C-alpha positions in Angstrom: 98.3 116.5 122.9 94.7 117.0 121.6 94.0 118.2 118.1 92.9 121.9 117.6 89.1 122.6 117.1 89.3 124.8 114.0 86.8 123.5 111.5 83.4 125.3 111.2 80.2 124.0 109.8 81.0 125.3 106.4 84.5 123.7 106.5 83.0 120.3 107.5 80.3 120.4 104.8 83.0 121.3 102.2 85.2 118.3 103.3 82.2 116.0 103.1 81.1 117.2 99.7 84.8 117.1 98.5 84.8 113.4 99.5 81.5 112.5 97.9 81.5 114.6 94.8 84.7 113.1 93.6 85.9 111.0 90.7 82.8 108.7 91.1 80.3 111.1 89.6 82.5 111.5 86.5 83.2 107.8 86.0 80.6 105.6 87.7 77.7 105.9 85.3 79.1 103.6 82.6 79.5 100.5 84.8 76.4 101.3 86.9 74.1 101.7 83.9 75.8 98.6 82.4 74.5 96.4 85.2 71.4 98.3 86.4 70.0 99.2 82.9 66.7 101.0 83.1 66.7 100.7 86.8 69.7 103.1 87.3 67.6 105.7 89.1 66.2 103.0 91.4 69.8 101.9 92.1 70.7 105.5 92.9 67.8 105.7 95.3 68.8 102.5 97.0 72.4 103.7 97.4 71.1 107.0 98.8 68.8 105.3 101.3 71.7 103.1 102.6 74.0 106.1 102.7 71.4 108.1 104.6 70.9 105.3 107.2 74.6 105.1 107.6 74.9 108.8 107.9 72.3 109.0 110.7 74.3 106.3 112.6 77.6 108.2 112.1 76.0 111.4 113.2 74.4 109.9 116.3 77.7 108.3 117.3 79.8 111.4 116.5 77.5 113.6 118.7 78.2 111.4 121.7 81.9 110.6 120.9 83.3 113.8 119.4 86.9 112.5 119.0 89.2 111.5 116.1 88.8 108.0 114.7 85.2 107.7 113.5 83.6 104.2 114.0 86.9 102.9 115.4 86.4 105.1 118.4 82.6 104.7 118.5 82.6 100.9 118.3 85.2 100.6 121.0 83.0 102.6 123.3 79.7 101.1 122.4 80.4 97.4 121.6 84.0 96.6 122.5 87.6 97.0 121.4 87.6 94.1 118.9 84.6 95.6 117.0 86.4 98.9 117.0 89.6 97.4 115.7 87.8 95.6 112.8 86.0 98.8 111.9 89.1 100.9 112.0 91.2 98.4 110.1 88.5 98.1 107.5 88.3 101.8 107.1 92.1 102.2 106.8 92.6 99.5 104.2 89.5 100.4 102.2 90.3 104.1 102.1 93.9 103.6 101.2 92.6 101.8 98.2 90.1 104.7 97.6 93.0 107.1 97.7 94.8 105.1 95.0 91.7 105.0 92.9 91.2 108.8 93.2 94.9 109.5 92.3 94.6 107.2 89.2 91.4 108.9 88.1 92.9 112.3 88.5 95.8 111.3 86.3 93.5 109.7 83.7 91.7 113.0 83.2 94.6 115.3 83.5 97.4 113.8 81.4 98.1 111.3 78.5 98.4 107.6 79.4 102.2 107.6 79.4 102.3 110.2 82.2 99.5 108.9 84.3 101.4 106.8 86.9 104.1 109.4 87.7 101.5 112.2 87.9 99.3 110.1 90.2 102.3 109.5 92.5 103.1 113.3 92.5 99.5 114.1 93.3 99.5 111.9 96.4 102.8 113.3 97.6 101.8 116.9 97.1 98.5 116.5 99.0 100.2 114.7 101.8 102.4 117.7 102.2 99.4 120.0 102.3 97.9 117.9 105.0 101.1 118.1 107.0 100.8 121.9 107.2 97.5 122.0 109.0 93.8 121.1 108.7 92.6 124.7 108.0 94.7 124.7 104.8 93.1 121.4 103.9 89.6 122.8 104.4 90.4 125.9 102.3 91.9 123.9 99.4 88.9 121.4 99.6 86.5 124.3 99.2 88.2 125.5 96.1 88.3 122.0 94.5 84.6 121.4 95.4 83.7 124.7 93.7 85.5 123.7 90.5 83.8 120.3 90.5 80.3 121.7 91.0 80.9 124.2 88.2 81.9 121.5 85.8 78.9 119.4 86.7 76.6 122.4 86.3 78.0 122.8 82.7 77.2 119.2 81.9 73.7 119.3 83.3 72.7 122.7 81.8 74.2 122.1 78.4 73.2 118.4 78.3 69.6 119.0 79.1 69.3 122.3 77.4 70.1 121.1 73.9 68.7 118.5 71.6 70.9 115.5 71.2 72.6 115.1 67.8 71.3 111.5 67.7 68.6 109.4 69.4 70.1 107.6 72.4 69.9 103.8 72.5 67.2 102.5 74.9 68.5 101.2 78.2 68.5 97.4 78.7 65.8 96.0 81.0 66.5 96.0 84.7 66.9 93.0 86.9 66.8 92.9 90.7 70.4 91.7 91.0 71.6 94.2 88.4 69.9 97.1 90.2 71.6 96.0 93.5 75.0 95.8 91.7 74.4 99.3 90.4 73.5 100.5 93.9 76.8 99.0 95.2 78.8 100.8 92.6 77.0 104.1 93.2 77.3 103.7 97.0 81.1 103.9 96.6 80.7 107.6 95.6 78.4 108.4 98.6 80.8 107.4 101.4 82.4 110.8 102.0 80.3 111.8 105.0 82.5 109.5 107.1 85.4 112.0 106.7 83.4 114.5 108.7 82.9 112.1 111.6 86.5 111.0 111.7 87.5 114.6 112.2 85.3 115.0 115.3 88.3 116.2 117.5 88.8 119.2 115.1 85.3 120.5 114.6 83.9 123.4 116.7 80.8 122.5 118.8 80.9 118.9 117.5 77.6 117.7 119.0 75.8 120.3 116.9 78.1 120.7 113.9 78.8 117.1 112.9 75.2 116.0 112.5 74.3 119.1 110.6 77.3 118.9 108.4 76.6 115.2 107.5 73.0 115.9 106.6 73.9 118.9 104.5 76.8 117.3 102.7 74.8 114.1 101.9 71.7 116.0 100.8 73.8 118.1 98.5 75.5 115.0 97.0 72.1 113.2 96.4 70.8 116.2 94.5 73.9 116.5 92.3 74.0 112.8 91.5 70.3 112.7 90.6 70.7 115.6 88.2 73.8 114.2 86.6 72.4 110.7 86.3 69.2 112.0 84.7 71.3 113.9 82.2 73.4 110.9 81.3 70.3 108.7 80.8 68.4 111.2 78.7 71.3 112.2 76.5 73.3 109.0 76.1 71.0 106.1 77.1 72.7 102.7 76.6 75.5 104.4 74.6 77.1 105.2 77.9 78.2 101.6 78.4 81.9 101.3 77.8 82.5 105.0 78.0 85.7 106.1 79.9 84.6 109.7 80.2 80.8 109.6 80.1 80.2 113.3 81.1 82.5 114.4 78.3 80.5 112.2 75.9 77.3 113.9 77.1 78.6 117.2 75.9 79.7 115.7 72.5 76.3 114.1 72.0 74.5 117.3 72.9 76.6 119.3 70.4 78.8 121.1 72.9 82.1 119.3 72.3 84.0 122.6 72.8 83.1 122.4 76.5 84.7 118.9 77.1 88.0 120.4 78.4 86.0 122.0 81.2 84.7 118.6 82.2 88.2 117.2 82.3 89.4 120.0 84.5 86.4 119.6 86.8 87.0 115.8 87.0 90.6 116.4 87.8 89.6 118.9 90.5 87.0 116.5 91.9 89.5 113.7 92.1 92.0 115.9 93.9 89.3 117.1 96.4 88.3 113.5 97.2 91.9 112.4 97.5 92.7 115.3 99.9 89.7 114.6 102.1 90.4 110.9 102.1 94.0 111.3 103.2 92.8 113.6 106.0 90.2 111.2 107.3 92.4 108.1 107.2 95.2 110.0 109.1 92.8 110.7 112.0 91.7 107.0 112.2 95.3 105.9 112.2 96.0 108.4 114.9 93.2 107.0 117.1 94.3 103.4 116.5 97.9 104.2 117.3 96.9 106.0 120.5 95.3 102.7 121.6 98.2 100.5 120.5 96.2 98.9 117.7 98.7 100.3 115.2 102.4 101.2 116.0 102.4 104.0 118.6 104.9 106.1 116.8 102.1 107.0 114.4 100.2 108.8 117.3 102.7 111.7 117.5 101.1 115.1 116.7 103.3 117.8 115.3 103.5 120.6 117.9 103.6 123.4 115.4 100.9 122.4 112.9 98.9 120.2 115.3 98.4 117.4 112.8 99.5 113.7 112.8 102.4 114.1 110.3 103.9 110.7 110.8 100.6 109.0 110.1 100.0 111.2 107.0 103.4 110.4 105.5 103.2 106.6 106.1 99.7 106.6 104.5 101.0 108.5 101.5 103.7 106.0 101.0 101.2 103.1 101.1 98.9 104.8 98.6 101.8 105.4 96.3 102.7 101.8 96.5 99.2 100.8 95.5 99.2 103.3 92.6 102.4 101.7 91.3 101.1 98.1 91.6 97.3 98.0 91.2 94.7 99.0 88.6 91.7 101.1 89.1 89.1 98.3 89.0 91.0 96.4 91.7 91.3 99.4 93.9 87.6 100.3 93.7 86.5 96.7 94.5 88.8 96.4 97.4 87.8 99.8 98.8 84.1 99.0 98.6 84.6 95.8 100.7 86.3 97.8 103.5 83.8 100.7 103.4 80.7 98.5 103.6 82.1 96.5 106.5 83.0 99.7 108.3 79.4 101.0 108.0 78.0 97.7 109.1 79.8 98.0 112.4 78.8 101.7 112.6 75.1 100.7 112.4 75.6 98.0 115.0 77.3 100.5 117.4 74.6 103.1 116.9 71.9 100.5 117.5 73.3 99.9 121.0 72.9 103.5 122.0 70.1 104.3 124.4 68.4 107.2 126.1 69.5 110.8 125.4 72.1 109.5 122.9 69.5 108.4 120.5 68.8 110.9 117.7 67.1 108.5 115.1 64.9 105.4 115.1 66.6 102.1 115.5 64.9 101.0 112.3 67.3 103.2 110.3 70.3 101.3 111.7 68.6 98.0 110.9 68.0 99.1 107.3 71.6 100.5 107.1 73.1 97.2 108.3 71.0 95.1 106.0 71.8 97.4 103.1 75.5 97.0 103.8 75.3 93.2 103.9 73.3 93.1 100.6 75.6 95.5 98.7 78.8 93.8 99.9 77.5 90.6 98.4 77.2 92.2 95.0 80.9 92.9 94.8 83.2 90.8 92.6 84.3 87.6 94.3 88.0 88.4 93.9 87.6 91.8 95.8 85.7 90.1 98.6 88.3 87.4 99.0 91.2 89.8 99.0 89.3 92.0 101.5 88.5 89.1 103.8 92.2 88.0 103.7 93.4 91.4 104.7 90.9 91.8 107.5 91.9 88.3 108.8 95.5 89.4 108.7 94.7 92.5 110.8 92.9 90.4 113.3 95.9 88.0 113.5 98.2 91.0 114.1 96.1 92.2 117.0 95.9 88.7 118.5 99.7 88.4 118.4 100.2 91.9 119.8 97.8 91.2 122.7 99.5 87.9 123.5 102.9 89.5 123.5 101.7 92.2 125.8 100.2 89.7 128.2 103.5 87.8 128.3 105.4 91.0 129.0 103.0 91.9 131.8 103.5 88.4 133.3 107.2 88.7 133.1 107.2 92.1 134.9 104.9 90.7 137.6 107.2 87.7 138.1 110.2 90.0 138.5 108.5 92.0 141.2 
């Protein structure tokens, strides 16, 4: 049974913005400025360029293959099943970790430390239930959460830039090339939301036209928001942002507007929920596509007849995210997620590079830049995150090898019986 095409351009843009303008914009500046120093805006530009190249690849692929699954489906069609499997597996494992990170960040802003783990678990469970009742409800809730997030960020930018700081900010440390790339890698983590639009290609109206426009609009909006917020943090806090756990709240305190910090906490919690909701939705559609092909257990491919969503996939994913929330910390989740996301986009660029003729919507040079950018940024990740990510990808490949071998044996047995 196919999924229902119910999402409009506005819905798709809201889901993309809800994924990108998430917890990252409220938390990423301290570690990014810590490594990039005075080159933070250069790092932001690099992250945006890599994200744009990846977005053009995703848009070009989605226009030709408007089905659920994102690069899993695109790479299968363009460069072969194995490439599709690695892309889909990388997306699933990376975004499960992202979901855990978003849930942890929501709880960190919303409640005291003693309550953070149970509240994070409850958030995952509640949003999984929302997803199980239909994608239009998901889009509506995402719009509300995005509006709350943008309002909070507007308060930070307007009050932060509109008032004289209560103290002179410490100068940023000098930038190094490697530090700027590290900062770009951290900032890229928050730009990756446009993939959620592409993975929902089977539910978007007029996908060949809507998906590319939605990706461009959502990414452009996110770049503007990040640039304004980053400039505000640099001008108000400077090097004092290093080590801050809530840098945007610190901006308001330094600018003499401490009474407004609860608004930022509410906005951060809303942004985290918006990203978590969109992430769960996108992963569910990739799992659905992989289960349809047998690359994941086929029982996950069932679509609920009433609500027309893959409820089994949604519930299994929620259980895995909750398990990560209970066993991992935020730093580990982010590092592991970045590895999977960058590998996913590397394959997306390779698949888009192979397209020819009328399918081409952007120069091949953009795919080359996107692929090289992914390779460079993935090598800035912590060694532990890369090793864990590699091990999990290898485990997925081993699973598929075993499954294919068992299927071949079963086919031989059936042929012999005949």
